[in-house]
C-alpha positions as CSV (number, residue, x, y, z in Angstrom):
1,X,-84.6,-9.5,-147.4
2,X,-81.0,-9.5,-146.5
3,X,-81.0,-8.8,-142.8
4,X,-80.4,-12.1,-140.8
5,X,-81.9,-10.4,-137.7
6,X,-85.3,-10.7,-139.4
7,X,-85.1,-14.5,-138.8
8,X,-85.9,-13.9,-135.1
9,X,-89.5,-13.3,-136.3
10,X,-89.8,-16.7,-137.8
11,X,-89.9,-20.3,-136.3
12,X,-86.6,-21.9,-135.2
13,X,-84.9,-23.5,-138.2
14,X,-86.0,-20.8,-140.6
15,X,-83.3,-19.6,-142.9
16,X,-82.3,-17.2,-145.7
17,X,-81.9,-18.9,-149.1
18,X,-78.8,-17.9,-151.2
19,X,-80.8,-15.0,-152.8
20,X,-82.0,-13.7,-149.4
21,X,-85.5,-15.3,-149.5
22,X,-86.8,-16.5,-146.2
23,X,-87.5,-20.3,-145.9
24,X,-89.8,-21.8,-143.2
25,X,-89.8,-25.6,-142.8
26,X,-87.7,-25.8,-146.0
27,X,-90.3,-23.9,-148.1
28,X,-89.5,-20.6,-149.8
29,X,-92.0,-18.0,-148.7
30,X,-92.1,-16.4,-152.2
31,X,-93.0,-19.7,-153.7
32,X,-95.8,-20.2,-151.2
33,X,-97.1,-16.7,-151.9
34,X,-97.0,-17.3,-155.6
35,X,-98.9,-20.6,-155.3
36,X,-101.5,-19.7,-152.6
37,X,-101.6,-15.9,-152.7
38,X,-101.2,-13.6,-149.7
39,X,-101.8,-13.6,-146.9
40,X,-100.9,-17.2,-146.4
41,X,-100.4,-18.9,-143.0
42,X,-97.3,-21.2,-142.9
43,X,-96.9,-23.6,-140.0
44,X,-93.6,-25.4,-139.5
45,X,-94.5,-28.8,-138.0
46,X,-91.0,-29.4,-136.6
47,X,-91.2,-26.1,-134.7
48,X,-94.7,-26.8,-133.3
49,X,-93.6,-30.3,-132.2
50,X,-90.4,-28.9,-130.6
51,X,-92.4,-26.3,-128.7
52,X,-94.8,-29.1,-127.5
53,X,-91.8,-31.1,-126.2
54,X,-90.6,-28.0,-124.3
55,X,-94.0,-27.5,-122.7
56,X,-94.2,-31.2,-121.8
57,X,-90.7,-31.2,-120.2
58,X,-91.5,-28.1,-118.2
59,X,-94.8,-29.5,-116.9
60,X,-93.3,-32.8,-116.1
61,X,-90.5,-31.1,-114.2
62,X,-93.1,-29.8,-111.8
63,X,-95.8,-32.5,-112.1
64,X,-94.3,-35.8,-113.4
65,X,-97.6,-37.3,-114.5
66,X,-98.5,-34.3,-116.7
67,X,-99.3,-34.6,-120.4
68,X,-99.7,-32.0,-123.1
69,X,-102.2,-32.0,-125.9
70,X,-102.0,-29.6,-128.9
71,X,-105.0,-27.5,-129.8
72,X,-105.3,-24.5,-132.1
73,X,-108.2,-22.3,-133.1
74,X,-106.7,-20.1,-135.8
75,X,-103.1,-19.0,-135.3
76,X,-100.6,-21.2,-133.4
77,X,-98.2,-18.3,-132.6
78,X,-95.2,-19.4,-130.8
């Protein structure tokens, strides 16, 4: 995968390794596929926490005493 535009489909902080392999949360996706098979769901904790901070800031901008709690049923698409 050599097109850097493809990174827009992945969480912030995802990158292309030297050989063009996508990494998410510092993990090479080909390594994860080899270890766990496909399909495999990969969640970047840093990206999820960052999105939660964004939500909290937006809510507190409008309602200062707001709080945000994370919940996920199956796929935490961002």
